[in-house]
N, C-alpha and C positions, 0 to 999 in steps of 0.2 A: 733639498729637504732640510728643514730646521731641526737641529739637534736638541734633544731634551735631556735634562739632568734631574736628579732627585732634589738637589739644592744648588744655588749659585751664590758664591761669596765674592763680593766686589772689594778688592784690596787685600794684598797678601802681606800686610804688616803684622804688628804685634797681636792685635785682636783677631784679624781675619785668618791668619795662619793657624792659630790655636783652635778657632771654631771649625775650620775646614778639617783639620786633623782629627778632632774628636768626632765629627759627624761621620767621617770615613771609618775610623777604627772602632768606635763604639756603636755607631748607628748603621754600619754596613751600607752607607749611602754612596751613590755616585754623585760626586761633587765637582763642579767646575769652579776653579779659583782664577779670577781675572786680576792681573797685576799690571798697572800702567807702566811700571818701571822695568829695570833690567835685571839680569841674573845676579845673584849674590856671590857667584863664584869668581872671586878676585882676591889675590893674596893680600892686598892692602886692607880689604874689608875684613879679612880673617884676623889680621894682627891687631891686638888691642889698641895701639896708638896710631894705626894706619889712617884713620879718618882725618887726622890733623894734616895729612897730605892733600886732602880733598875738600875740606870744609869751605874754602873760599872759591871753589870752582870745580865742578865735576858733574858728569852725566848722572851720577848716583844721587844727586841732590836736586831738588826743585826749589827755586827761589821765588817766594811770593814777596813782591814789593808792596809795602803798605801805602795807603794814601797819605798825603802830608798830614801831620798831626799838629793841629793848632796849639795845643797845650805844650808841645815840645818845640815851639818856635818854627813850626811847619817842617820839621824833620820827617823824612821817610826812612824806613829801615827795612832790612830783609828779614824774612822768616823762612829759613831753610827747612825743608821737609824731605824725608827719604823718598827716593825715586828708584826703588830697588826691591826685589823680593825680600821679605823680612821687615820692610819699612824702616821705622826709626830704630828697631832693634839691630839692624845691619849697619847703621851709620852713627849711632849715639856713642856717648862716652862710657856706656855700659854700667853706670851706677845702678845698683839694685836697691830700690827704695819703694816701700809700699805705702808710706804715709802713716798716720797714727790712727788708733782705733776710733777716736772721736770723729774723724773724717767720715767714716762709714756709718757710724751711729747717727750722725747728723743727716745723712742721706735717708736712713731708715725712718727717722722722725718726720722728715719732709714727705715721705711716701706712705706714711703709716695709714692714712685713710684711703689709699688707692684700692680699688677693687682688684682682687686676685694678686695682692702684694706677696711675693715669695720671701720677703725679708732682705734688707740690704745692710744690716748691722755688721759689726766686726765679726761676730761669731758666725754669721752667714757667709762672709766672703773669705775668712781665714783658711778654710779647707781647700779653696781653689789656689790660694797662694802656696800653701805648704805642699799640696799635691803635685805642683809643677816644679818644685824647688829641689835641687840636688846640691846641698851646701857642703863645702869641704871642711868646715870647722864647727858649725853650730847644729844643734839638734834639739829635740824636745817639742813641746806643744806649739811653739812659735816658728819652727823651721822644719822643712822636709829634707830628706837625704836621698830619696830614690826617684825624684822627678826628672823631667826632660831637660830643664834649664840648669846648666851648671853655674853655681854661684860660689865665688871664691874670694879669698883675701887677695890683695894686690900681690902680683908675683915679684915686684920690685918696689921699694919705697925710697924715694930720693931724700937726701939729707935735709933739703929745704922743707919737705913735708913734715919731717919729724920735728924740726925746729918750730914750725907753725903750731903743731899740736901742743908742744910744751909751752909756747908763749901764751896761747889761749888759756891754758890751765893756770898760768900765773895771774890771770885776771879773775880767778875764782870759779871758772867753769869746770865741771867734772870731766874726767876721761870717760868716754862712752865706748865700750867694746862692741856694741851692737845697736846701730841706729834703727834696726827693725825689732828691737827687743822691748822690754817693759817701758822704756821712756826714750824719747828722741833727744832730750836735752844733753848738751855736752859737746865735746870735741873728740875726734878720733879718726880712724881710717875706714873708708867706705868698703863695702863688698861690691863685686862686679860680676856681670854675666859673661864670664870667660873662664877658661881653665887651661893651664900649661901653654899660654901664649896663643890660644885660639878663641875667638869670639863665639859665644853661645847665643846666636840670634835665633829668632823663631823659625827662620828658614832652615838653619842648621839643626835645631832641636826638634822641630815638629814636621817639617816637610821633607827633609833629606831622607829620613827613614821610610818615607812612602814613595820614593822616587820611582820604584818599579811597580807600585800598586795601581792596577788598572782602574780602581774606583776613583782615583783622584786625577783630574785633568787640570794642568796649570798652563795658562796662556800668559806670556809676558808681552810687554809693550802694548797691552790691551786696555785702552781707555774707555771706560763706560760712559756713553753719552746720555742715556736715560734708562729708567726702569719702565718696562712695558706693563701697563695697568689696564685690565679689562674687567668691567663690571665691579669695580672697587677692589680688585685683587691684583697683586703683583704676580705676573705669570712669566716673566723673563726679562732680558735686558738687551739693549742695542749697544754694541761696542765697536770701536775702530782700532785696527792694528795696521802694521805696514802693508798688509795685503788688501786692505779695504774695510768696508763696514759689514758687520755680521749681526744676525739676530739669533739668540739662543733662548730656550724656554725651560721652565721647570714645572714639575708636578708638585713640588713642595714649597720652599720659601726662598726668597732673595734676602741676603744679608749684606748690608752696607758696612764696610770697614775701611773706607778710603781716607780716614783722618778728618780732623775737626775743621779743615778748610775746604776739602773736596767733597766730603759726604753731604754737607748742606747744599753745595752746588748741584750735585747729582739729584738730590731731592727736588730742588727748585726746577731743574730742567725736566723733571718728571711730572711737573704740575702739582708739587706738594710744597706749600709754603704760604707766605702772605699773598692773598688773592690779588690785591692791588699791585703789588710788585710784579707778580707773574703776568698779569694782564697787560702791564705796561710794555712787556716784551712779546706779547702775542702768544703766550703759553697758556694752553687750556688748563683750568684748575681741576685737579682730582681730589685734593683735600686742602681746605683753607686752614693752614697752620701758621699763624704769624710768628711763632717762636723759631721757625727754621732760620738759621744763620744768626740769631740773636744770642745774647749771653756768652759771647766769646771771652774766655778767660785765658790768661797766660801768666806764667811766673816772670816778672820783670827782673833783670839782673843789671848791676852796675859794677864796673871794675875799680879796684885799687891796684896800682902798679908801682913797684919799687925796683930800683937797681941794686945789685949785690956787690959787695966788696971783693968777692972772690969767684972762682969758676965753679959755682954750684948751680944745680938745676939742669934743664934739658936744652940749653942753648946750643944749637948746631949739632945736636946728637943725631939728627936725621939727615946729615949731609957729609960728604967727603969721607975721610979716613975713619971718623968716628962712627959714621953709619956702617961702614964695612966691618969695623970691630964689633959693633953691637950685633950686626947680622951674624957674624961668625960665632959669637958667644951664644946666641940663641940657637943657631944651627947645631953646634957641637954639644953644648951643655944644657940647652933648654932653659937658660936663665938670662938675667940681665934686663936692661931697660925696655926691650921689646915686649916683655911680659907685663908691663904696666900700661894702663890706659892713658897715663900722663897726668892724671889728677887723683892722687891717692888719699889725700886728707880733706876733712871738712868739719863742719860744726853746725849745730842748731842752737840758737840763743834767743833770748828775749832781753834786749839791752835796757828796756825801761822797767821791766818787772821780772827779775831773774827767775822767780819760782813759778811764773805763769807759763802757758804753752809757748814754745818758741815762735817768734814772728819772722826770724831771719835764718835762712840756710846759707852757708858759705862753702865755696870750693877753693882750695889752694892749688894753683897751677904753677909749677916751678919754671915758668918762662915769662918773658915780657910778651904778653899776648897782643899781637898786632892785628886786630880785626880792621875792617875797612874804615870804621869811624875813628880809630885811634892812630892810624898810620901817620897822619899829619902832626900828631902830638908827641909821638914817642920815637926813640931810636932803638934799634935792635941791640941786644946785649944780654949779659947774665942778669937774672932778676927773678921776680915772682909777681904773679897776678892773683889777687884774692877777689873773687866776685861775690857780691852780696845779693841775695835773692829774697824778695818778699814772698813768704810761703802761702799766705791766705789773702791774696789781693782782693780788694773790693771793686776795683775798676772793671768795667765790662765794655766790650766792643761788639763788632758785628761783621758778618760775611754776607755780601750781596752779589747778585749777578751783574756782570759788565754788559752782557748781551745774551741773546738766546743761542749764540754760537757755542757749541760744546768745547771748541778749541780755545776759547778765551779764558784766561785765568779769572777767578773771582776777585771782587773788590774786597780788600781786607783792611779793616780799621780796628786795631787792637786796643787803643786808648791806654797803653801802659802808663802807670803812675798818674792817671788823670784825677783820680780821687785823692784829696789831700791826705787822707789817712794813710794811703799807700806811700805817698811821698815822705811823710813824717817817719814812718817805719823804716824806709830806706835810708834816710839821713841818719837815724839812730844806729842802723846797722853799719853804715860807713864809719861813723865815729868809733863804734866799738872795735872794729877790726883795724882801724888806724891805730888805736891804742895797743892792739895786739902786736902790730908791727913795730911799735915803739917799746915793746917789752922784751926782755931777754928770754931765750937766746936770739930771737930774730933781730932785735935792735942792734946787737953787736955785729951782725953779718950784713946789714943793709947800708948802702951808701946814702941813698936818699929816696924819698917818695916822689914819683913823677906826676901821677894824677891820683886824687885831686891835688891841686896846688897847696902844698903844706904851709905856704905863707899866708893863706887866707882860708880858714876853715869855719867861717861864719855860716849860719843856717842858709843865708841867701846864696853864698858861694857854693855850698854843697848842693843846694837845689839846682843851681845852674849846671854844676857838674853832672848831676843825675839826668837832667834834661838833655844834656849834650851826648851822654854815652849810654843811656838805658837802651836795652835791647831784649829780645826774647831769650828765655832760657830753654827754648825749643819745646814748649809744652802747651800748645794751643788745645783748648778743651771747651766743652759745654754748649756747642752750637746746635745740638738737636737733643736737648736734655730730657730726662725723665721728669715726670711730675704727676700730681693728682688729677683726677678726672675733671675737677672744677678749675684747674689752672689753665688759663687761656694761652699761655706761652709754652706749655708742656707739649713737646713733639712726640714723646714716647710714653707708653705706660710702664708699669713697674717690671714688666717682662721684656723690655726693650722693643716692643712692637710699635710701629708707626701708627699713630691714631688716624682712624678713618680709612685705612688701607689694610686689607688682609694679606697675610703671607709676606710681610716686609718688616725686617728688624734692622737695628743699628747696634754694632758691638765694638765701636772704637771710643776714643775719649770725647767724641761729640756728645755721648749719652749722659755724661755725668752732670748732676745738678750743681755741684761746686767742685773745684779742683782740690786734689789731695795735697797735703803738706809734704812736698818732696817730688822726686823724679816720677815720671808717669808711665814708664815702660811696663813695670810690673802691674799696675792697675789696668792697663790696656789688655794685657794677657789675661788677667782675671775676668775682664768683661767678655772676652772671647770664649773663655771656658764656661762662664755662666750662661751665655747665650746658647751655646751648644747644649747645655744642661736643660734649658727651657724647651728647646726644640726636641730633644731626645725623650723628654718626660711629658 
């Protein structure tokens, strides 16, 4: 007998976990939550810096390999995504960032002429952010203190991070005590979704409290193969887990929240997408929506790495006797390096027009960061890596099917830095933060810059450096975006409903028309909360 639920949520990440929780607690609904990944219960996932032990290889991460990128000299690069309950919120660096008000006001303007538009401006979304937030320092109209998600200042700040903040100030940028405050501009210390050395993922914040609630059923390692559509309505899903293939049905709605790379794949396998693309794989078309998988946006990042003159930063703090000492300090006193996510400081700047909206976000990581592309260029040691990120990129990519086999990964073409405007902003950002490293107090503490090559900082050399090292900032978005009724590439209406199909919504970062300026975990949670709102009301 096929089991039936009030609602089915596909994907237990930042958006899906919030939506499922609200549907259960406020809607008194029987909800099935299907998560393709593993349980979030692992000590390294709970510890703020634990993900650095897993980022280059773990069952808790799924690695999408991009197709060769011609504009990057045919480089392919990885896009890691969470493969665990809580999704990105269980494996990210925990930076709490909402973006700036204009991000959402721009969405609202784009959707202004949509039928049944509930409003997507800053004043519409802010209550969802503050309602979920439990901040340990900030309060008032821009911050909540009683929500589910614990937002905190870093539990430990490395000396290298403090020097970075001071050096950027010497270049004329203001100190910013709150990047989610009245303005983004400036340099300072991020806030994080953790508290007292424990990550506050959506799995911990929203799903753990419902662990014994019979209204919520969570299935792990459950990969959804397609949505069941009958007479133009979503009525269930087919999923596979280690025990086989299963069909479940719903009397209410199906909500897709599998992320910006998998949600469009599930839509296409369900016959929703570009008709010609689907027919090429023998998939029956249920709704011809050519925008599915298009408009892939991601924040591109490029590193600057320098070696230090002294034993500063996090070099070897996670191994040997240092690891034991840090563990004891955390266990006995609840303090020390384990309470930090490993990246405490950052900045938002506009190098070419200081008083305009920031074009670059920076992260200061007090290590020589050896990702796969940098290992041949760098030696391990004491140092610092500053990554520069274009916050409002113009480049767009796509996600397409490799085949009609649900077990095949989708084809991902992100086109990072393909638009010249993005490349020019990145080069300007690199120049600005190279200047910061040459300013005191950082200048006095650094031995040399390793990459980019300080002997050649011409525009062409920096462009080559960017093409060699650019990678994802782990924020893919936009592949099933909202839009107006007359927009042929709009997949969703303004209430996150899939066009042409009843009872089907999307509530992850696939849904956004444009990416926000900053990290995307908080906006994904907001989308889950708004989706539940639309369904409940």
